[in-house]
C-alpha positions as CSV (number, residue, x, y, z in Angstrom):
1,X,1.1,-2.7,31.1
2,X,0.3,-6.3,30.3
3,X,-2.5,-7.6,28.1
4,X,-1.3,-11.1,28.4
5,X,-2.2,-13.2,31.3
6,X,-2.8,-16.7,32.6
7,X,-4.1,-19.2,30.1
8,X,-7.8,-19.9,30.1
9,X,-9.0,-23.5,30.8
10,X,-12.0,-25.0,29.1
11,X,-15.4,-24.2,30.7
12,X,-18.9,-24.5,29.2
13,X,-22.1,-22.9,30.2
14,X,-25.5,-22.7,28.5
15,X,-26.3,-19.3,26.9
16,X,-29.6,-17.6,27.8
17,X,-32.4,-18.2,25.4
18,X,-33.2,-15.4,22.9
19,X,-36.2,-13.3,23.7
20,X,-38.1,-14.6,20.7
21,X,-37.3,-17.6,18.5
22,X,-38.6,-18.7,15.2
23,X,-39.7,-22.3,14.7
24,X,-36.3,-23.4,13.3
25,X,-34.5,-22.2,16.5
26,X,-33.1,-18.9,14.9
27,X,-33.8,-15.8,16.9
28,X,-36.4,-13.5,15.3
29,X,-34.6,-10.2,14.2
30,X,-35.3,-7.1,16.1
31,X,-37.1,-4.2,14.3
32,X,-34.5,-2.0,12.4
33,X,-32.0,-4.9,12.4
34,X,-29.9,-5.1,9.2
35,X,-29.5,-8.4,7.3
36,X,-26.0,-9.9,7.4
37,X,-25.9,-9.9,3.6
38,X,-27.1,-6.3,3.2
39,X,-24.8,-4.0,1.3
40,X,-23.0,-1.5,3.7
41,X,-20.9,1.6,3.4
42,X,-17.2,1.0,4.1
43,X,-16.0,3.0,7.2
44,X,-13.2,4.3,4.8
45,X,-15.9,6.3,3.0
46,X,-17.1,8.0,6.2
47,X,-15.2,11.0,7.5
48,X,-13.3,10.4,10.8
49,X,-15.5,11.6,13.7
50,X,-18.7,10.7,11.9
51,X,-18.1,6.9,12.3
52,X,-17.8,4.6,15.2
53,X,-17.0,2.7,17.2
54,X,-19.0,4.9,19.6
55,X,-18.9,6.0,23.2
56,X,-22.3,5.4,24.8
57,X,-22.7,9.2,25.3
58,X,-22.4,9.7,21.5
59,X,-24.2,6.7,20.1
60,X,-27.7,6.7,18.6
61,X,-30.5,4.7,20.1
62,X,-31.1,2.4,17.2
63,X,-32.9,-0.9,18.0
64,X,-31.4,-4.3,17.7
65,X,-28.2,-3.9,19.7
66,X,-27.2,-6.7,22.2
67,X,-26.3,-5.5,25.7
68,X,-23.1,-7.1,26.9
69,X,-22.3,-4.8,29.7
70,X,-19.2,-2.8,28.6
71,X,-20.2,-3.4,25.0
72,X,-23.4,-3.0,23.0
73,X,-23.1,-4.8,19.7
74,X,-25.3,-4.8,16.6
75,X,-27.7,-7.7,16.0
76,X,-27.6,-9.3,12.6
77,X,-29.7,-12.1,11.0
78,X,-27.7,-15.3,11.1
79,X,-25.1,-13.9,13.5
80,X,-23.6,-16.2,16.1
81,X,-22.4,-14.7,19.4
82,X,-19.9,-16.6,21.6
83,X,-18.7,-15.5,24.9
84,X,-15.2,-16.5,26.1
85,X,-15.0,-17.3,29.9
86,X,-12.2,-17.6,32.4
87,X,-12.9,-20.9,34.1
88,X,-11.5,-20.0,37.6
89,X,-13.2,-16.6,38.0
90,X,-16.1,-17.2,35.6
91,X,-15.4,-13.8,34.2
92,X,-16.5,-13.1,30.6
93,X,-13.2,-12.2,28.8
94,X,-14.3,-11.5,25.2
95,X,-17.3,-11.5,22.8
96,X,-16.9,-13.3,19.5
97,X,-19.2,-12.4,16.7
98,X,-19.4,-14.7,13.6
99,X,-21.2,-13.7,10.4
100,X,-20.9,-16.1,7.5
101,X,-17.3,-17.4,7.5
102,X,-15.9,-14.3,9.3
103,X,-15.2,-13.9,13.0
104,X,-14.7,-10.8,15.0
105,X,-13.4,-10.9,18.7
106,X,-14.3,-7.9,20.7
107,X,-12.7,-6.6,24.0
108,X,-12.8,-3.2,25.7
109,X,-10.2,-1.9,28.1
110,X,-9.8,1.1,30.3
111,X,-7.6,3.9,29.1
112,X,-6.2,7.2,30.6
113,X,-8.2,10.3,30.4
114,X,-5.5,12.2,28.5
115,X,-4.1,9.7,26.0
116,X,-4.9,6.6,24.1
117,X,-3.1,3.2,24.5
118,X,-3.3,1.6,21.0
119,X,0.2,2.8,20.1
120,X,1.7,1.0,23.1
121,X,-0.5,-2.1,22.9
122,X,0.4,-2.7,19.2
123,X,4.0,-3.0,20.2
124,X,3.1,-5.5,23.1
125,X,1.0,-7.7,20.7
126,X,3.7,-7.7,18.0
127,X,6.4,-8.6,20.5
128,X,4.5,-11.5,22.0
129,X,3.4,-12.9,18.6
130,X,7.0,-12.8,17.3
131,X,8.3,-14.4,20.5
132,X,5.9,-17.3,20.0
133,X,7.0,-17.9,16.4
134,X,4.5,-15.8,14.5
135,X,5.0,-12.8,12.4
136,X,3.4,-9.3,12.3
137,X,3.2,-6.4,9.9
138,X,1.8,-3.0,10.7
139,X,-0.6,-1.5,8.1
140,X,-3.0,1.4,7.8
141,X,-6.8,0.6,7.7
142,X,-10.1,2.5,7.9
143,X,-9.6,2.9,11.7
144,X,-6.0,3.9,11.5
145,X,-2.9,1.7,12.4
146,X,-3.6,-2.0,12.6
147,X,-1.7,-5.2,12.7
148,X,-1.7,-8.1,10.1
149,X,-0.4,-11.2,11.8
150,X,0.3,-14.9,11.4
151,X,-0.5,-16.5,14.8
152,X,1.3,-19.7,15.7
153,X,-1.2,-22.5,16.5
154,X,-0.7,-26.2,17.3
155,X,-3.0,-28.9,16.2
156,X,-3.9,-32.1,18.2
157,X,-1.0,-34.0,16.5
158,X,1.4,-31.4,17.8
159,X,2.0,-29.8,14.3
160,X,2.5,-26.0,14.3
161,X,0.8,-23.9,11.7
162,X,0.1,-20.2,11.3
163,X,-3.3,-18.7,11.4
164,X,-3.8,-15.2,9.9
165,X,-5.5,-12.5,12.0
166,X,-6.1,-8.8,11.7
167,X,-5.9,-6.6,14.9
168,X,-8.0,-3.4,14.9
169,X,-7.8,-0.8,17.6
170,X,-9.7,2.4,18.4
171,X,-9.0,4.8,21.3
172,X,-12.1,6.4,22.8
173,X,-12.8,8.6,25.8
174,X,-11.1,6.7,28.6
175,X,-11.5,3.4,26.8
176,X,-9.8,1.3,24.1
177,X,-11.7,-1.1,21.9
178,X,-9.7,-4.0,20.2
179,X,-11.1,-6.2,17.5
180,X,-9.4,-9.3,16.0
181,X,-10.7,-10.4,12.6
182,X,-10.2,-14.0,11.3
183,X,-11.7,-16.1,8.6
184,X,-13.2,-15.1,5.3
185,X,-12.8,-11.3,6.0
186,X,-9.1,-11.6,5.7
187,X,-9.2,-12.7,2.0
188,X,-12.6,-11.5,0.7
189,X,-13.0,-7.7,0.3
190,X,-16.8,-7.8,0.6
191,X,-16.6,-9.8,3.8
192,X,-14.0,-7.5,5.2
193,X,-16.1,-4.4,4.5
194,X,-19.1,-6.1,6.2
195,X,-17.1,-6.8,9.3
196,X,-15.4,-3.4,9.3
197,X,-18.9,-1.9,9.2
198,X,-20.0,-4.1,12.1
199,X,-17.0,-3.0,14.1
200,X,-17.8,0.6,13.4
201,X,-21.3,0.2,14.9
202,X,-20.1,-1.2,18.3
203,X,-20.8,0.9,21.4
204,X,-18.5,1.0,24.4
205,X,-20.0,1.7,27.9
206,X,-16.9,2.8,30.0
207,X,-18.7,3.6,33.2
208,X,-17.4,6.2,35.7
209,X,-15.5,4.0,38.1
210,X,-11.7,4.4,38.3
211,X,-9.7,1.7,36.6
212,X,-6.0,1.3,35.7
213,X,-5.1,1.6,32.1
214,X,-5.5,-1.6,30.1
215,X,-7.7,-3.3,32.6
216,X,-10.5,-5.3,30.9
217,X,-13.9,-3.7,31.1
218,X,-16.6,-5.8,32.5
219,X,-18.5,-7.9,29.9
220,X,-21.7,-9.8,30.8
221,X,-23.7,-12.6,29.2
222,X,-26.6,-11.4,27.1
223,X,-29.7,-10.8,29.3
224,X,-27.8,-11.1,32.6
225,X,-26.9,-8.3,35.1
226,X,-23.2,-7.5,35.7
227,X,-21.7,-9.5,38.5
228,X,-19.7,-8.0,41.4
229,X,-16.4,-6.7,40.2
230,X,-13.8,-9.5,40.3
231,X,-10.1,-9.1,40.7
232,X,-8.5,-7.9,37.4
233,X,-7.8,-10.6,34.9
234,X,-6.0,-10.2,31.6
235,X,-6.7,-12.1,28.4
236,X,-4.3,-14.2,26.4
237,X,-4.5,-12.7,22.9
238,X,-3.2,-15.8,21.2
239,X,-5.4,-18.4,22.8
240,X,-9.1,-19.0,22.2
241,X,-11.1,-19.5,25.3
242,X,-14.2,-21.6,26.0
243,X,-17.3,-20.4,24.1
244,X,-21.0,-20.0,24.6
245,X,-23.1,-19.7,21.5
246,X,-26.2,-17.6,20.9
247,X,-27.4,-17.8,17.3
248,X,-29.6,-14.8,16.1
């Protein structure tokens, strides 16, 4: 079961305009949308089974969520949404949400009906990071087992450094949601709580079609219909892709 695939090449495309914009270019928040700086309850304080991430069948219909096909994500004031594309297939590979100085990459995958896949995927992620010169430590967080990693990155001068990242995973009904936290949320407890709360409000739309385990579920650009199903493509977890920015 591979979650690591061909490297993405750079590609750029203009994001669709928000439905309503203020004079300064920032999208007008939807009714019921929470402010990015608003105090939130940590998922750790909510009993398991009463917190998300949610399957679409169990989610409430609160306003302000952004429809990305397989994912519906909360809107926030000041939030930047960037979509990663595969240049060859033009397929959307991931959604990146930035709030303040914290970033959360989101991807949803198909999973078997009878069992989750996070236990197996954690081992795959750890093995690849270690093989590429990084380091990984498993820890327990508000969503269960997670990985704290130092990812090897190379700058333009060829120097290699390590970038910290935190891998979150949740097994749902026939789906698996993975989040990768970077930035301020790794060092600041308030920022971490804010991004954990955000992750807990994500809704996964699995669909009824048959898919092999670990296949990436189809993501779409905001405001665009889903394209015809392309051949399966797998993301490279250690490489950032091209980005398209929508600031809310």
